[in-house]
FIGU-555015 format. One record per residue (C-alpha): x, y negated, z negated; residue in one letter. Coordinates in steps of 0.1 Angstrom, whole numbers, padded with zeros to 4 digits, always signed. Each point is the difference from the previous one (the first is absolute). Layout:
REM residues N
XYZa ...
//
This chain:
REM residues 689
+0062+1120-0038m +0012+0035-0012s -0011+0031+0005e -0029+0016-0019p +0009+0024-0024r -0015+0035+0014k -0001+0032-0022g -0026+0011-0022s -0015-0036-0006g -0021-0008-0017p -0014-0020+0034f -0031-0023+0003l -0025-0002+0024l -0019-0036+0012g -0027+0003+0022i -0018-0027+0016d -0031-0008+0023f +0008-0026+0018g -0022-0019+0026t +0016+0020+0030e +0014+0030-0015s +0004+0022-0030s +0035+0000-0013r +0022+0020-0023a +0034-0002-0014g +0024+0022-0026i +0022-0019-0021f +0024+0008-0028d -0002-0015-0032t +0028-0030+0009d -0027-0009+0027g +0022+0016+0030r -0027+0012+0030p +0008+0033+0008l -0032+0004+0029a -0023-0017+0012s -0029+0002+0030e -0029-0015+0010a -0037+0011+0016t -0021-0024+0016t -0036+0003+0004y -0023-0019+0017a -0018-0039-0008l -0032-0006+0012t -0020-0034+0003h -0034+0010+0008p -0011-0038-0006r +0023-0031-0002p +0006-0007-0031g -0004+0038-0008w +0029+0028-0006a -0005+0036-0008e +0019+0030-0003q -0005+0039-0006d +0011+0014-0031p +0007+0035+0016d +0021-0012+0023e +0017-0019-0034w +0003+0036-0010w +0014+0016+0027s +0023-0027+0008a +0010+0002-0039l +0007+0038+0006v +0024-0003+0031r +0019-0026-0019s +0009+0015-0035v +0005+0037+0021r +0028-0022+0023a +0017-0017-0031v +0006+0035-0016i +0015+0014+0029d +0020-0026+0011q +0017-0006-0036s +0005+0036-0007g -0015-0003-0031v -0021+0026-0019s -0032-0008-0013p +0012+0012-0033d +0022-0028+0001a -0028-0025+0001i -0005-0016-0037a -0034-0016+0010g -0015-0022+0024l -0025-0032+0005s -0022-0014+0025v -0009-0034+0012d -0021-0016+0028a -0016-0031+0010t -0023-0020-0014t -0030-0008-0004c -0009+0032+0020t -0034+0014-0011v -0008+0041+0002v -0031+0010-0002a -0006+0036-0018l -0022+0023-0005d -0004+0020-0031a +0023+0027+0016a +0028-0026+0007g -0004+0000+0039h -0006-0034+0018h -0034-0016+0010l +0012-0022+0026r +0034-0009+0015p +0020-0024-0025a -0006-0040-0003i +0036-0013+0007m +0016-0021-0020w -0002-0031+0029m -0036+0007+0003d -0019-0032-0003v -0033+0015+0005r -0011-0015-0033a +0004-0034+0009a -0038-0010-0011d +0003+0023-0029q +0033-0018-0011a -0019-0035+0004r -0028+0010-0023r +0024+0015-0028i +0021-0031+0000g -0030-0017-0013e +0003+0015-0030s +0011-0018-0027d +0011+0033-0020h +0030+0000-0022p +0014+0029+0018a +0005-0022+0031r +0032-0019-0016k +0022+0025+0024y -0014-0020+0028n +0017-0032-0001g -0011-0006-0038g -0034+0008+0007g -0006-0027+0027g +0013+0015+0027g -0015+0016+0027p -0009+0041-0004v +0021+0021+0026s -0020+0023+0024a +0028+0023-0003e -0006+0009-0041w -0022+0028-0013l -0030-0020-0011p -0005-0015+0036s +0003+0033+0015k -0019+0021-0024l -0029-0028+0007l +0007+0006+0035w -0007+0037-0001l -0031-0007-0020k -0017-0020+0024e +0007+0013+0029h +0007+0039+0000e -0019+0005-0033h -0004+0036+0007e +0039+0004+0002t -0001-0021-0034y -0032+0021-0016t +0023+0029+0006q +0034-0009-0014a +0007+0018-0031a +0030-0020+0002h +0013-0033+0013l +0039-0002+0003v +0029-0015+0013d +0022+0019+0021a +0029+0006-0030t -0028+0015-0018d -0013+0021+0028w +0037+0012+0008a +0004+0007-0038t -0031+0020+0001f +0017+0019+0028r +0027+0008-0015l -0014+0007-0034t -0033+0013-0003g -0005-0033-0025r -0019-0031+0007m +0017-0034-0012t +0003-0032+0006a +0032-0018+0000n +0008-0029-0024i +0013-0021+0030n -0026+0000+0030t -0029+0000-0030a +0019-0035-0013a +0006-0018+0037v -0029+0014+0016r -0025+0007-0022g -0003-0023-0034y +0015+0025-0023h +0015-0024-0027n +0012+0023-0034r +0000-0032-0018d -0043-0004+0002t -0002+0038-0005g +0007+0016+0034g -0027-0002+0030w -0022-0027-0001p -0032+0017-0003v -0024-0029-0003s +0017-0019+0030f -0006+0032+0021y -0036-0005-0014e -0004-0033+0011e +0010+0002+0033i -0024+0023+0010g +0024+0033-0003l -0015+0016-0041e +0003+0031+0012d +0036+0000+0014a +0013+0007-0032m -0012+0035+0003s +0017+0007+0030k +0037-0016-0007v +0022+0020-0020p +0002-0010-0036s +0032+0021-0007d +0025-0030+0005v +0038+0007+0001l +0031-0022-0004d +0018+0001+0029l +0033+0032-0005g -0026+0017-0026t +0001+0039+0006p -0035+0013+0017v +0001+0031+0008e +0021+0025+0016g -0007+0013+0036l -0026+0024+0006t +0009+0032+0018r -0020-0009+0031q +0019-0037+0006a +0034+0018-0011a -0009+0024+0026e -0004-0021+0030e +0024-0024-0009l +0028+0026-0006g +0006-0009-0040l -0001+0018-0029n -0035+0003-0019a +0002-0019-0035g +0023-0026+0012t -0003-0030-0015p -0022-0028+0017v +0003-0036-0012a -0022-0026+0000q +0000-0025+0026g -0012-0030+0016g -0005-0029+0027g +0033+0005+0025d +0008-0035-0005a +0006+0002-0036w +0016+0032+0000i +0025-0018+0027g +0003-0027-0027q +0011+0026-0024i +0018+0013+0028g +0025-0035+0000l +0001+0002-0033g -0021-0030-0009v -0012+0011-0032v +0004-0028-0019a -0009-0039-0001p +0020-0023+0025g +0004+0014+0033r -0027+0010+0023m -0005+0027+0022a -0001-0008+0042l -0018+0031+0016i -0001-0007+0036t -0011+0017+0029g -0035-0003+0013s -0004-0022-0024s +0014-0016-0027h -0006+0007-0036v +0019-0021-0026l -0006+0015-0040i +0020-0012-0031g -0003+0007-0036q -0010-0023-0031s +0002+0000-0036e -0033-0020-0005h -0033+0004+0022a +0008-0032+0023v -0030-0005+0024s -0006-0026+0026g -0013-0012+0029e +0014+0014+0033g +0013+0033-0010f -0014+0035-0015f +0003+0010-0042g +0019+0001-0019a -0011+0036-0004y +0003+0020-0034t +0024+0028-0001d -0005+0000+0034a +0038+0012+0007v +0018+0001-0034i -0024+0004-0035p +0006-0027-0020g +0007-0026+0033q -0022-0020+0023y +0001+0000+0039t -0005-0029+0022v -0007+0005+0039e -0005-0016+0035g +0004+0009+0030g -0005-0002+0038q -0024+0021+0018v +0016-0001+0037s +0038-0010+0003t +0020+0030+0021g -0032+0016+0014s -0003-0039+0017v +0037+0002+0012m -0008+0035+0015k -0029-0016+0012w +0016-0025+0023f +0028+0024+0010k -0024+0029+0010d -0025-0029+0020y +0026-0026+0012f +0037+0012+0002c -0006+0036+0023k +0029-0016+0026d +0019-0002-0024l +0004+0037-0012a +0023+0013+0030p +0025-0030-0006e -0002+0011-0039a +0006+0039+0011k +0028-0012+0025k +0017-0018-0033a -0003+0027-0023g -0025-0019-0023v -0034-0002-0011s -0018-0024+0015v -0008-0017-0033y +0038-0003-0004d +0002-0014+0033y -0025-0028-0006m +0016-0007-0030n +0032-0005+0019e -0012-0023+0024r -0021-0023-0025i +0034-0001-0021a +0005-0035+0017d -0032-0014+0001l -0005-0028-0030p -0020+0009-0034p -0034-0015+0006g -0002+0017+0032s -0005-0038+0016d -0028-0006-0017g -0019+0032+0003l -0018+0008-0031v -0013+0040-0004v -0026+0011-0027l +0003+0036-0004d -0039+0006-0006y -0001+0022+0026w -0022+0024-0023q -0013-0024-0026g +0019-0015-0030n +0009+0017-0033r +0010-0027-0022t +0003-0030-0004p -0035-0005+0018y -0013+0039-0001t -0021-0006+0030d -0004+0034+0018p -0015-0021+0032l +0027-0025+0004a +0018+0007+0031r +0034-0011+0019g +0003-0026+0009m +0035-0015+0022i -0001-0039+0003w +0019-0027+0015g +0007+0018+0034f +0016-0022+0030s +0013+0009+0038l +0034+0003-0018h -0006+0026-0018h +0008+0041+0006s -0013+0034-0011p +0035-0006-0017l -0011-0026-0017h -0030+0015-0011v +0014+0033-0013y +0026-0024-0023r -0034-0019-0013a -0012+0034-0008i +0025+0005-0023q +0004-0033-0009e -0034+0001-0013g +0000+0034-0019i +0029-0015-0020c -0023-0031-0008y -0026+0018-0009g +0025+0021-0025t +0010-0039-0012a -0040-0011-0004h -0004+0030-0023i +0035-0011-0022l -0017-0032-0004r -0032+0013-0015a +0019+0021-0024m +0024-0028-0011h -0031-0020-0007d -0014+0020-0022a +0035+0003-0021g +0013+0031+0017f +0031-0004+0015d +0020+0023+0021v +0043+0000-0002r +0004+0029+0023e -0016+0020+0033f +0010+0038+0001v -0012+0006+0033a -0012+0035+0013a -0016+0015+0034g +0003-0008+0039g +0012-0040+0000f +0030+0008-0021t +0015+0017+0034n +0004-0029+0011s +0021-0026-0017r -0009-0032+0021q -0037+0007-0011l +0009+0002-0037m +0023-0028+0001q -0026-0020+0013m -0026+0007-0031h +0034-0005-0026a +0003-0035+0019d -0042-0006+0000v -0005+0012-0035s +0030-0015-0016g +0008+0032-0017v +0027+0025+0001p -0011+0037+0017i +0016+0031-0015t +0001+0033+0019f +0007+0034-0016t +0016+0034+0016e -0034+0021+0007v -0021-0020+0028g -0027+0019-0012d -0009-0015-0030a -0035+0019-0006v +0011+0036+0005i +0031-0008-0026l -0026-0014-0024g -0025+0028+0003g +0033+0021-0010a +0003-0018-0026i -0032+0002-0015l +0007+0038+0009s +0031-0001-0022a -0017-0022-0028t -0027+0027-0003g +0019+0027+0000a +0016-0012-0031g +0033-0008+0015l +0004-0037-0011f -0021-0009-0030k -0017-0034+0019s -0003-0012+0037i +0020-0025-0009g +0032+0020-0008d -0006+0024+0034a +0000-0031+0019a +0031-0012-0015a +0017+0036+0006a -0012+0003+0039m -0004-0035+0011v +0032-0011+0016h +0006-0039+0014e +0024-0005+0030t +0000-0039+0008d -0020-0033-0002t -0009-0026+0024i +0002-0037-0014e -0022-0028+0016p +0022-0026+0025d -0005-0030-0015p +0000-0021+0035t -0027+0025+0013r -0019+0000-0032h -0010-0032+0004e -0005-0003+0036v -0023+0028-0012a -0018-0021-0023r -0009-0024+0024r -0008+0028+0024g -0027+0016-0034r -0017-0038-0006e -0007+0004+0039l -0012+0032-0007r -0023-0010-0026l -0008-0034+0020a -0016+0025+0023c -0019+0022-0024e -0011-0038-0010a -0011-0009+0036s -0020+0036-0002l -0017-0017-0033e -0010-0029+0028e -0006+0017+0032y -0039-0006+0000g +0005-0020-0033r +0006+0023-0018q +0019+0037-0002y -0037+0016-0020p -0017-0012+0038e +0025+0021+0022l +0001+0030-0021a -0033+0002+0001d -0002-0002+0040q +0026+0027-0003l -0018+0021-0028a -0032-0002+0024r +0024+0011+0030m +0013+0029-0021q -0035+0013-0011r -0008-0004+0032r -0032-0024-0008d -0009-0010+0036l -0036-0011+0007p -0017+0024+0017d +0004-0006+0042g +0027-0028-0007w +0017+0011+0032d -0031+0009+0017r -0001-0030+0027d +0046+0003+0009l +0003-0003+0029p +0022+0028+0015e +0035+0001+0020f +0003+0016+0031p -0002+0041-0009g -0021-0004-0029d +0022-0012-0026e -0020-0031-0023k +0017-0031-0008g -0012-0038-0010v +0019-0032+0005a -0004-0029-0017g -0010-0037+0021r +0025-0018+0017e +0026+0027+0006a +0030-0006+0017s +0014+0022+0028g +0034-0015-0009k +0000+0014-0036v -0011+0032+0008v +0028+0002+0030n +0024-0015-0031a -0006+0028-0021i +0006+0022+0026a +0029-0011+0014q +0014-0013-0034h -0008+0029-0022h +0001+0032+0019p +0013+0015-0034w -0031-0006-0012l -0017+0020+0024l +0026+0031-0005g +0025-0017+0023g +0032-0013-0012s +0009-0029+0023a +0021-0033-0019d -0022-0021-0006l +0004-0034+0017a -0006-0032-0015p -0033-0020+0001s -0025-0028-0011t -0017-0002-0032k -0021+0029+0003t -0015+0019-0033r -0019+0035+0002l -0023+0016-0025t +0003+0040+0000f -0027+0013-0024a -0013+0039+0002g -0039+0003-0001a +0005+0026-0027g -0012+0035+0017d +0011+0008+0034f -0030+0007+0024g -0021-0033-0015a -0008-0006+0037g +0023+0016+0016d -0006+0035+0018r +0039+0008-0003h -0001-0011-0033g +0021-0028+0002r -0011-0035-0011n +0027-0023-0006l -0012-0034+0001h +0022-0028+0008f -0005-0037-0006g +0022-0028+0021v +0003-0032-0016r +0024-0029+0006e +0018-0009-0026h +0030-0015-0015l +0006+0030-0023m +0014+0032+0010g -0021+0032+0014a -0012+0025-0028v -0011+0035+0000v -0025+0008-0028n -0020+0031-0010g +0023+0025+0006l -0003+0034-0013s +0014+0030+0005l -0028+0017+0014c +0000-0026+0028k +0036+0004+0019v -0012+0018+0028r -0025-0030+0010a +0024-0027-0008f +0030+0017+0016g -0009+0015+0034s -0040-0002+0007g -0026-0032-0011f -0020-0025+0019l +0007-0038-0003i -0028-0022-0017f +0008-0038+0001l -0016-0030-0018d +0022-0026+0014y -0001-0034-0023q -0035+0004-0012r -0011-0029-0018a -0004+0001-0037a -0033+0007-0014a -0022-0025-0019p +0015-0009-0029g +0033+0015+0001r +0031-0010+0013d +0020+0014+0027h +0026+0020-0022g -0034+0015-0017d -0013+0012+0034s +0031+0020+0007q -0017+0034-0021h -0028+0002+0024h +0028+0015+0026d +0002+0029-0022l -0036+0015+0018h -0012-0032+0027p -0034+0016+0009r -0009+0010-0032l +0009-0036-0013d -0019-0017+0027r -0030+0025-0008r -0001-0012-0033r +0006-0036+0004r -0030+0004+0028g +0023-0012+0028w -0008+0014+0033a +0026+0015+0025d +0013-0021+0019p -0006+0007+0038p +0041-0002+0003a +0001+0037-0011d +0001+0020+0039r +0025-0025+0007a +0021+0008-0026a -0004+0035+0006g +0015-0004+0038l +0030-0022-0015a +0009+0026-0026a -0001+0024+0031r +0022-0020+0023n +0025+0000-0026a +0006+0035+0003c +0001-0002+0038g -0033+0003+0006g -0002+0032-0020h -0021+0009-0035d +0020-0009-0026p +0023+0022-0014p -0006+0038-0016r 
//
């Protein structure tokens, strides 16, 4: 990369409010970075599925980041020709008439509005075409779902709110004093459609948000449009000049799309990180099952934007690294590499397909193709041959299979992708990006500037400042490609078989308990904590007042096999020894504390079966319970209920006690003996904490 131009400028400032930090970067008009800085802030999870942040912390972090890049670059504020800001979406901020927030922001990943989304999804209003052509589920992440939740559960806040805005629009207001909505997030998360007149007022009225249109900004601006100049107060805090032009920004992933130069049909941006976002442009308003869009004018006026996404990708890899690979950190440090790179080196020789291990990457739900906020992660095909490294590779493959699955849905609707242009954390691993190319069969191109999001903000800044005539012209001048990874034909064929295995696994979920909806309903009830009052009242107690229950005919040999051959599941790292055909089913009880004073209720069903073990019901909020402390619940080879075959009874392991109560089954007298067997398996001590 050539050195950026120094001197009087002009220079552009891109600002990003991400999930973990506020980042700022200064660029010249050739797209060369001069300086960048990130300042972190807290993300809280008050309940499972909830995620919140404090807008005051956003602003404080922004001030520190902007002042830092001005100092680092040596650029005079007089040389800053313009700036633009993006943020996560849909992150809802409720403001009073003075523009002060009334509660913490409800983050993009927050899925508390699952029930509202389900009810909104019953509408057949034409506005719903953005959801899989009109027939797909509504996401709990989207604006109407979250507004309806606020109205129903925090009615006072909803009533007091003069403005209900996305985070980007909050930031633009703080910078300029002008309340606007950007067309990007209005379209992609709020159903705004310029082809049909803008905000779908009748749709909002139909779903019970008839008063919401008075609270969302009516002034909707295209990306890159000049908004206003910096207010004097904002300029003083940021160390910039009052009146510096502010260009309209949008959602972070779509601004990253611009920073990758994906501003015309044929290519697709692959934005990687804690989640994956796939975004591309179309000349026509294509829509179909399994993806979102096509959104009108959401990025480039006169074009349509399609979207797919995976909620938890890098976050699942981090989850596994943090809770199951702590013993590798000293070795990685000694080798002078990150834990990720160290694990990547060790899995390089494992075969594609991870020896039959398959992962569904739904730790925080599924965005596309199923749009199910209550779906949870699954690891399928365990045997005693598998090690933690197999799991780590299977997680990577599962992420790649999920991306390819989205491409298949788009292809079926007539939207084809010839090339990915990638950005984000995954691009730091050539091995992982090659896996993506092999699985999808699509070449992946890289660009000079790894942080495409803040570069995209600089491109919008340049457009809004009048330095270029259009976003396309600015992107052509400021985005520079480096190289391309081509799919390996041999590995692509292996990956194709792996995708078929994944789809077979997903099909098996459809029949896991005869139909997937039945399993989904179980998971949904657990996530909502809809447990009957007193369901755990008569649970026998382990020594030390911990509660646990074990099913009929529990085998001490099976429990000991778990302790001896799967210690890594208990937080250890011993190698796995060969064993016989034992199947394990793990499922979270939903919220912590559903029947255990330590709040670590994780159910174990043990079933002898020819198939591999499965870890089901995984989510990011259950890491401690799964990783280092849990109670063992046994349900060994229970007979199928009348009218159901053996395979159909498998789903009952998700919640054996609740299931017995629902069916009127009595708890067997072997519960106490099984509890003692579990204790004996741990050397006479309580199950690990």
